[in-house]
GUROGU-697611 format. One record per residue: x, z, y of N, C-alpha, C in turn; residue in one letter. Coordinates in steps of 0.02 Angstrom, whole numbers, plus 50000, padded with zeros to 5 digits. Example, Ala and Ser with C-alpha at 12.3 -4.5 7.8 and 13.67 -1.06 7.14 Angstrom:
% GUROGU-697611
506605039049716506155039049775506605039049835A
506425035449888506845035749947506455039450002S
***
This chain:
% GUROGU-697611
500524999449948500055001249982500585001950059M
500354996350098500534993550149500515001550195S
501055002450259500945007350315500335006650348P
500114999850353499564999550403498855000250361K
498964999350306498254998450276498415007350237S
498815011750246498875018050210498485023450288A
498565021650337498245022150415497725026750428W
497375024150379496555026850366496555032750350P
497005032350281496695037750240497345043550281V
497755043550286498415045950347498035048750391A
497585047850461497445049450515496905054750492R
496385054950481495895061850454496305070150440P
496815063950372496945070650349497355072450382V
497775069450422498335074750466498075076050524A
497585076650546497305077750617497015087150579L
496585084850511496395090150485497035096850470C
497615092650456498065097050437498105100250490A
497915096650517498465100050616498395105850635A
497605104850646497185111550649497245116250628L
497435115050574497575123550502498445125650549T
498825120950562499425123550595499375130450625V
498995132850666499115138250717498955143350678P
498425141150643498245149750571498805149950515A
499185145750501499575146350472500195151250485L
500345147350554500925152150590500795157550585I
500325161050613500105166350632500065170950599L
499805168250538499675172050440500495174050438R
500855167550421501445168850386502185175150431L
501925174650521502125176450571501895184050581S
501315186950547501235193850564501055191050618G
500905187850681500715193950730500085189750734V
499885196750789498965197750809499095196850871H
498645190050877498295187550954497745191650972P
497655191951030496985190851047496525191051009A
495895196550989495425195050933495315188150949A
494725186451011494475180351041495075173651014A
495735174551031496095167150999496115168250919L
496255175150902496135173650845495715170250800S
495165173150834494375168950798494555161050797L
494515160450860494535150550869495165148250812A
495955150250800496205148150757496045148350691A
495775154450673495685153750600495025151050589F
494415151450632493975146950622494035138250646G
494455137450657494625128150656495045128150594A
495515135850576495685133650511495165131850442A
494595137450464494105135650383493835129750423V
493565126850478493055120850474493355114850455V
494215111850454494755108650464494665109050388A
494935114650338494945114150269494435113250237A
493825114350256493335115250230493285105450225S
493415102550283493195094150276493805089550187F
494195096250206494785092350175494855094750096L
494095095250084493905101350019493655095750021L
492965092350040492605087650050492615081350043A
493135080250061493455074950042494075072050004W
494145080249946494535078149875494075078649831A
493615081549847493315084149783492645079749777A
492645072249843492335067149823492695062449763E
493235061849808493775056549776494015058149730A
494145065949690494195067249632493625065249608A
493095062749577492745061249556492895053249503R
493135048549546493395041649516494055046849473V
494085048849443494595052749396494355056949337D
493995061049367493665066349317492955066749323I
492905069549239492175065649222491945073949200A
491565073249174490935079449128490975084349145G
490575090349115490215095749138490805099849162P
491565101549149491945103349144492105101849253L
492165097549250492475093349308491935094049357A
491175095849329490555096749376490445105349421I
491065109049367490925115949384491225115349441A
492095115149405492605114749450492595112249527I
492405106949533492145101049596491595107349640L
490965110049586490415115349626490645120149655A
491325124449610491525131549645491905128149716V
492375122449693492885122149764492495121249806I
492055115749820491565116349881491145120249911A
491035127449867490935129849891491295136149929V
491885139249920492665142549918492405143550014L
492425138750051492515140750100492045147950126P
491345144150099490595151450139490885155150088E
490785155450039491065161749996491585166449999F
492105164550013492715167750025492615171250067A
492535170950148492265177550180491655182350173V
491005180750113490615186050100490975191450056D
491275183650004491605189349964492345195549981L
492495193150026492925196750056492425204850106Y
492015203750128491625209850155491505210450116F
491375209250031490935212549982491465217849951A
492305212749945492435217349928492635223849954Y
492915223050015493175228350074492555232950075T
491755230550078491565236150081491265243750018A
491835241449966491835242449889492505250749925G
492855250449971493205254749968493055257950055H
492575252750081492805254950159491905255150180H
491385259650163490725256750153490385251450231P
490545254250267490385250050327490425244250339D
490905242450281490785232750273490275230850252Y
489855235750197489305232950164488745230950221V
488515233450264488165228050323488305220250338Q
489295218750364489495211150366489345206150279Y
489415212250220489505207250201488245203950174A
488115211250187487295208850176487315203250255A
487475205250308487385199950352487275192450347A
488405190350324488345182950313488075180350278N
487705184850189487295179650166486715181950175M
486795183550222485705181850258485595176650307T
486215178650339486545172450399486555164050373G
487085164150336487125157250282486485153750249S
486095158350246485575155350193484895153450255N
484695157450307484365156950374484425150750386R
485435152250418485295143750450485465138150419L
485615138950358485255132850300484815132250302L
484425133750303483505132450295483035132050354L
483185136850418483005135250448483205133750487G
483785128750538484265126050547484365117050520L
484845117850459485065112150430484365109250432G
483965111050371483525108350318483035104550396W
482745105150447482245104950496482415098150551P
483355098450559483635095050587483785087050547L
483965087250469484105080250443483685079250452V
482785084150438482205081950431481955076050490V
481975080850534481945075750625482235069150623I
482995072750588483365063250626483005060750589V
483125062150504482665055350466481955051350500S
481715055750504480995053950514481225046750591L
481475048750637481405048250716482085040150685W
482585041450629482815033450606482295030150564V
481795030650539481275028550498480655026050541A
480795028050608480215027450640480575021650680S
480895021650685481415016350716481505011050686R
481635010750628481575004450588480845000250579R
480375004550587479625003750562479294999650635S
479325001750668479054999850743478595007550720G
478425012150676477845014250686478115021150680R
477745026050676477805033250684477705036150609G
478255037650585478205041250517478215048450526V
477775051450476477725058650480478205063050433R
478175060550387478395064050332479105061550269E
479355062850270479845060950214479945061550124L
479905058750088479795058850043480175060349967V
480365063849960480885067449906480765062349846L
481615060549809481765059149751481015062949681Q
480845061349654480695065349591481225068849580S
481755067149552482295071449521482465077149567G
482225077049624482435087149659481935091349628Y
481305088649591480855092949556481165097649506R
481905099049493482085100449457482555107949496T
482815103449539483255108849586482565113149630E
482325111749656481665114849694481105120149621L
481375117949567481305124449514481655129649501G
482205127249504482725131649502482815135949561F
482825135549650482455137549689482195144149671L
481145142249673481025143749663481125149749639L
481235148249567481405154749512481695161649543V
482355155749567482795160549624482715164749660A
482115160449703481645165249728481485169749741S
480895168949681480225175149652480825180349648L
481435180549597481775185349589482095187549651V
482165184149706482615188349769482105192949795A
481575193649781480935200149794481245208649794F
481545206949714481875209849667482305216749741L
482595210949792483105217449820482655219749854V
482325218249901482125221449967481725226549949P
481435226049868481055231949805481295235149836L
481845235049788482395240349738482985241449802S
482965240649876483545240549920484125241549925G
484395238449853484985237449832484975230849782R
485575227749788485915222249762486085222949682I
485925225249629486365228149566486645222849537S
487165225749491487705222549465487195217649416L
486855219949404486265217249312485905212149355V
485835211349423485415207749445486065201149479L
486515201849475486995197349508487235195249439G
487485196249370487615194449332487095190249321F
486435191449323485805185449293485635182549327A
486065181949396485685175049461486635172949441L
487175175349412487785168949407487665167449356L
487155169549281487235165849228486585160549274G
486245161949300485735154949301486085149049348F
486455151249392486995148849421487335142849365F
487555145049331487825143349245487465137749227V
486905137849207486315138149197486305129949213F
486045129349305486125127149341486495119649322Y
487175122949340487825117249323487655113849239L
487735117349190487505114149126486985109949109W
486325113749164485705107349174485965098849199K
486575099949248486485094349327486895090949248A
487375094649233487885090749178487655084449135S
487085086149101486575081549076486675076549110R
486315074849176486135067949206486725064249183A
486525056549169486865052549154487455053049212E
488115045749173488675046849222488575039049253A
489075039449290488755032649330489785030149381S
489765025049390490075023349434490485026149501E
490685033549536490595035049612490545030649663P
490175031049690490195028149761490395029949833E
490935028849858491265032149910491245030849952L
491265033150020491575028450103491755033950151A
491985033650182492125035450246493185036250204G
493225043250228494345043650193494085045450124P
493625047750091493475048650045493635042749986A
493165037850019493335029349991494115029250023A
494295028950066495095026850056495505032750011R
495375037749987495765038349959495485038549912I
495125036649873495005032749805495135024749810G
495185023549842495485017149845496445016649818D
496795023049835497385021949835497465021049736L
498255017949731498365017049672498305025949638P
498225022249546498015031849528498475037749526R
499115035549526499555041949542499455042749594R
499745041149683499575042849702499015046649737R
498165042149724497795045449734497885055549695R
497805053849646497965059949611498145065149644R
498825064049656499355068449686498955070949755L
498725066649802498385069149862497765071749844L
497405069149794496575075349784497065082649769V
497575081549723497705088849704498075093049769T
498555086049804498725091249849498175093749905G
497815091149925497065092449963496855097149928L
496895098149874496295103649839496835113149834F
497355109949817497945114449858497745117249921V
498175112549950498335116250031497715118650045F
496965118250058496325118350072496385124950064A
496205125850011496135130749950496695137649977A
497145135949979497775140950022497375142050078V
497305137450132497255139350201496545142750209V
495865143150163495445145550183495535153650147I
495945152750069496065159050064496555166650130V
497085159650139497335164950188497145166950267A
496445161650280496275163150338495725168550321S
494955169050270494575173150238494565180150303A
495265185050281495205191050323495345189150382E
495995186950415495705188150484495355185950522P
494955180850483494335176850526493775180750505F
493675185850475493155188750475493415195150521A
494195198850499494215203250558494125203150640E
494225199150650494335194050698493655195650759S
493205192850671492395191550704492215198450732L
492305205450697492205211150718492535212750774I
493015211250788493475215550847493345211550911A
492985205850886492925199850942492125203350981T
491925207450939491305209450941491315215350958G
491755220750945491865226650999492215225551065T
492605222651056493015221951141492565217451188Q
492185212551167491695211651219490955214351228L
491175219251176490385222751165489765219351154G
489805214251097489195212951082489055215951020L
488385213150982488285214550928488465213150852D
489175216550817489365214350775489135211750719R
488725213750702488265210350659487975205050642F
487745204450715487325195750734488015190450727L
488925195750746489255189750746489175189350682L
489465190950652489585187450579488995185650549V
488255187250534487675185650551487665177450520Q
488055173850585487895168650632488555163250641W
489175168150685489615164750683489895160850614V
489985166750590490655165050516490135157750465A
489295160550456489215152650416489085148650461P
489005145850531489085141850574489735135750549L
490315140350542490935137650519491085138250465A
490835139550432491165135650349490625130250339S
489775131350363489265126050337489375118650383E
489845118350413489765115750503490045108650472A
490465107850423490715100450372489875096750338P
489875102350314489175099350282488585097650319E
488195100750356487885098550406488065093850419F
488715090550470488925085050500488545079050445I
488875077650408489055074350342488415073550332V
487755078650299487195078750297486695072450347A
486785075950407486705071650462486725065350457I
487465063450473487625056950458487205052350405L
487125055550358486625054250301486125053050327F
485605056750362484715053850375485095049450438A
485645048450463485795042250522485865036550517V
485905036350434486305030450384485395028350352H
484955032750371484405028050352484325032350247G
484525039050250484465040550175484575048250179R
483865049850211483295057750223483455058050145G
483305057450072483115060250068483775064650017S
484275058850029484875062349999485085068150039D
485095068250113485525071750162484795080450157A
484125078850144483955086250135484165088950036I
484355082150005484465084549940485225088749920G
485495086449971486155091549980486095099049985T
485675096850027485625106750097484955108050034L
484705106149989484145109249933484755113049872I
485305108249865485935108549815486215116249836S
486415118549910486815119649916486415128149939S
485715127249943485275132949952485025136449882K
485245132049833485085133949774485815138849737V
486465137449756487055138149741487055145649833S
486895144249865486725150249877486385157749908Q
485865154149828485175159649827485345162949757W
486195159349710486165162849642486815163749660T
487325159049657487895161149649488245165649719M
488185165949766488405168449826487935174049817L
487225177149813487125181949795487185188349758V
487535180649701487475184549617488275187849637G
488505187649683489445188749683489385193549703S
489145197149747489105200949791489395208049746L
488815211549723489065214049663489435217449659P
489665208349582490215210749565490895212649620V
491095208149681491335210049708491535217349728A
490955219749754490895226549773491425231049715Y
491045230349667491315234049595491765232849616L
492385225549627492925225749626493225228849666A
492905230349714493455233149782493275240949774G
493045243949710493055249349720492345253449720G
491995248149700491165252249709490845254549682G
490245255349682489585257949630489625250349580G
488915249749535488855248349495488135243749536T
488135246449604487505242549661487675242849730A
487385236649766487675233449825487055237049861L
487155246049873486385247549923486365245549977A
485765243050011485715243950086485145245950116L
485445247650186485265249150225484305247550257D
483995250150310483365246750329483555242650379G
483835239650402484115234750449484375226750389R
484635229050330484685224950273484145223250255Q
483845226850232483545227150163482845220550204V
482695223550272482385217450316482505210950341E
483325211250336483625205750351483515200750271E
483555205450215483575202250151482765197150143F
482075204150171481645200050151481375196550207L
481685193350263481565190150302481825183150286L
482435183750260482865178850228482325174450146T
481895179750115481735178350031481005173950073A
480575175850129480055173950147480075166950169T
480665166550205480865160750256480965154050185Q
481185159450123481615152450073481035150150055T
480305154650031479745153150008479175149250018M
479355149950087478965145050153479285136750141L
479925138350130480035132050088480095126550048G
480165130349984479765129749940479235127549913V
478795131249963478015132749917477785125549972A
478215125550031477965119650068478225112650011A
478675110050004478935104649979478885104049910L
478545108849865478065107549810477905100749781L
477575095549838477445090149836477955086249835T
478505087649858479195081649842478965077549910L
478685081349950478595078650046478825082350089R
479105083050144479435086650171479065082550230F
478405086550243478215085550336478425086650389P
478335082450446478765083750506478345090950538R
477825093050515477485101450533478035107050505W
478175105150464478695112750436479345109850460L
479495104050460480095104850502480175107950572A
479675107250624479295110350671479305114450663F
478935119650628478745125650584479455130250559T
480085126350541480445131550519480805133750561L
481095127050603481345129050658481155130150723L
480545129450727480175134350773480335143450771G
479985142850698480435152150677480935151650677L
481275148450674482155149650668482315153650724F
482055151150777482095149750845482035157850880A
481315158150859480885162950868481305172950870V
481835171050809482065176850820482745179750835Q
482995173650875483355177250955482695178751003Y
482355175951008481985178351076481655182251061A
481435185351004481265193750992481555197350952L
482135200950949482495203150910482275210550916P
482305214550861482205220050844481895220750798G
481575229250757481475226250687480515225550689Q
480165227450734479595225450743479425216350726A
479905212950792479975204650787480315202950688A
480505207250683480745203850584480235204750537R
479985210850558479335212350499478915207050535Y
478605205550607477885199450610478215192950595L
479175194250590479295184150530478935185750490L
479225191550438479215191650373478495187450381C
477895192050392477315189350391476865182850412V
477295182650457477095174950463477465170150429L
478115168650406478265166350339478135166750258Y
477595172850240477375173050215476745171850202G
476445172650249475635170350282475595161050246T
476125159250287476025151550292476275148850211I
477035152850162477105152550121476305150550067A
476165156950094475495159150031474955152550038A
474625152850084474385143650122474675138250081A
475135137750064475595132150053475565132549970A
475745137549937475545139349875474855138549856L
474575138849893473595138849848473595131049878V
473825125149932473725120549929473995116749879R
474815117349854474995116349824475055117049760N
474505122149742474505127349676474495121349605R
474165118449602474365111449541475205110249529R
475335110549568476235108249558476895115449546Y
476375119449536476685126049530477025126649458V
476665128149429476895126349361477085121549362V
477305114649347477795110449325478245110049352P
478485112549429478995112649476479455121449445V
479055123549409479485130649361479515131149306L
479285124849294479625123749204479935115149215A
480115112649281480435108149278481445111149253A
481535114949266482005117549262482525118549164P
481945120749127481985123149071481725115449016F
481545111049063481265104149014481945099249037R
482155094648975482585093348957482305085649005G
482885080249006482775075349075482525070849050L
482005064649061481965066149173481505071649162P
481385074749238480985078449245480025076549243S
479685082349265478775079849260478895075849300S
478425068749281478315066449292477605063949343P
477585068749375477335069749428477205068449482L
476905064849521477275060249566476965065749648Q
477565061249695477475062749759476595063649751P
476235072249798475365071349803475275065349884E
474995062249861474795058249920474485062249962P
474545059650063474445062750107473725058950105G
473565062350193473005059050223472945055450270G
472595051350280472795044850329473055047050389A
473205043950421473445045950485474215041550497G
474745044950525475365039450531475555038850468P
476185034150478476735028750423477045033550383A
477015033250312477605033150279478055028150261V
478585030150308479145023950297479325022750202L
479335018850179479485015650115479585012450080E
480215013050039480585007950017480005003249963A
480304998549949480134994149881480214999149822P
479744997549730480154999949691479875010049714A
480855010749689480695016449667480865020449734R
481045019849800481595022349836480805024349900T
481055027149929480685030649995481135030450067R
481025036050105481245035550187481975040150167V
482435033150178483285031350165483395035750100G
482935036350058483475037049991483575029949947A
484085031949916484245027449849483765027449805A
484055024049717483565023149676483565030649638P
483165031749623482945040249591483395043749538V
483425046249560484225048249518483915057949506R
484535061049447484325069349432484875070849472T
484775077349514485335078249583485445083549538P
486055083749585486805086549542486705093349577G
487335099549539486995103349585487495107949638P
488175104349658488525104549712488365107049752G
488675110049830488925112749882489105106849928R
489385102449895490035099149944489445094049975G
489735092350019489605087450070489425079450029P
489045077350057488925069050013489365066950072R
489525058950053489745053250114489085048750133S
489195049750187488455047350222487985040150183P
488465034550148488655027650135488375029550059D
488125037250025487945033049963487575041249946H
487145038949901486825046749883486835050849832G
487585053449826487725056549777488315059949789Q
488035068349778488315074149781489205074649777A
489405078049803490145077749805490405081349750S
490175088549758490445092949701489795094349645A
489515088249638488875088049584488725082949537G
488675080449481488625076449446488385069449467P
488455063949448488105056949465487425059249436P
486985054649465486165055349474486075050549393R
485455055249380485195046049360484975039749343A
485205034849337484845027149352485285023349416G
486185028549429486275024049478486985018249460Q
486755016049384486925010849373487385005449401G
487535000849384487794992549393487224988249431A
486434990649408485934987549395485644991249441K
485454996849434485235000449501485704998349582A
486294997849588486614998249639486474989749649R
486214985449611486004978149614485444977449643K
484984981649668484334982449684484074979949745R
484024975649790483704975649835483364979549848Q
483334982649940482884989249971482774985950036S
482694982050040481904982650083481584988250130G
481364988750164480744996250158480154989650201W
479664993850173479024993650192478554999350234A
478284996750275477645003950297477075003350248V
477015009850243476385014250182475935016150223K
475375017750247475165023050248475105028350230P
474925036550248475135042550216474845043150153S
474295039350172473825041450097474165037750062G
474495035350050474835032049990475285034249951G
***
């Protein structure tokens, strides 16, 4: 490969690597700058390393296949977010004040993903679809394979209510959730393998000669993992120190700033998916992320707490129970409204609006009020979509393909943009979704840390993908 053709690969990788240099220098030299400066340096390193992990995980699929690869790539992809939260949980084992921060980061990352990430990609997807069709589009139709992921999320959401009811995350519950996550990986590993379709920096890495590609991918994995592990502790501590120095609520800083840094690359890639007209893939990526958060992340907390010297249960105080209950009811609303595999515009604005209200109306009374609002709307959605509850709950425990139930027809009104045959708004051919949380490239519909989706073979890629406008009643 000539130096000129290698430059498109080197430029984004070099840029991200350069952003990690200040954090590595501070970490290796033992220098402790002002808290705000430390927060900026280590926060930038976490974000940059997250992008490197995403590109490496995507490109690695050219050379690695099978269930083991799926599990490895899924764990690698979620490393940035989990590293920070597991540090808080581990430290809480011998420093009880840190329990609140472990709960804050976990609830913040979950609510940020569903309250901000899901609505944004849907709103962008509907806007793109409306421009392409020349008519108003009011809902995004998901691929039928996502019923399985919604099933996993629904089961985990029902189990999650045990935490606010008991006031703790027990080790038994933690192992159960981790086991459920392993089952999720195994289930997804049964999807039909296919040739990966890469785009952006990952595609350029994938086009390299085999030996050079493997060396670069391995190097990116190792370098990014080292940066994230080295940055997790100072990044977390600088958040707390910054809040103390500036007189800000440290709980809120940990709850929102840390998850935003670790999830920024995933949000950006999902939005790019939506901009390129792949709305179903965009929201599918974030649904997969939510499953990982609600199982692997929550399940890991009591294990890390025990390893740090704590007991067999991570006890939560009143504030943390409120936050967890708010997160659980928000999740239930998201799942209940998506049982029909349709993401309507009203749901996007409802999730976004309720997410914003928590900033305008802080306090215990406001949190309980939001829980009631989330719960009431979720209950109404469950009643309306009751015929889909059992099929969705059963989907994770059935063989492939998933339940044949199709998305529920809507009423007359604004149009739903549909592609011919088996596609919908911005969707690729129907596939079985993968489990990984890794960002997907904006030009294809495959999870970077998940398995290939069934049906994405050479014949599927050769299908024509013209668009047609269809009344929402169909």
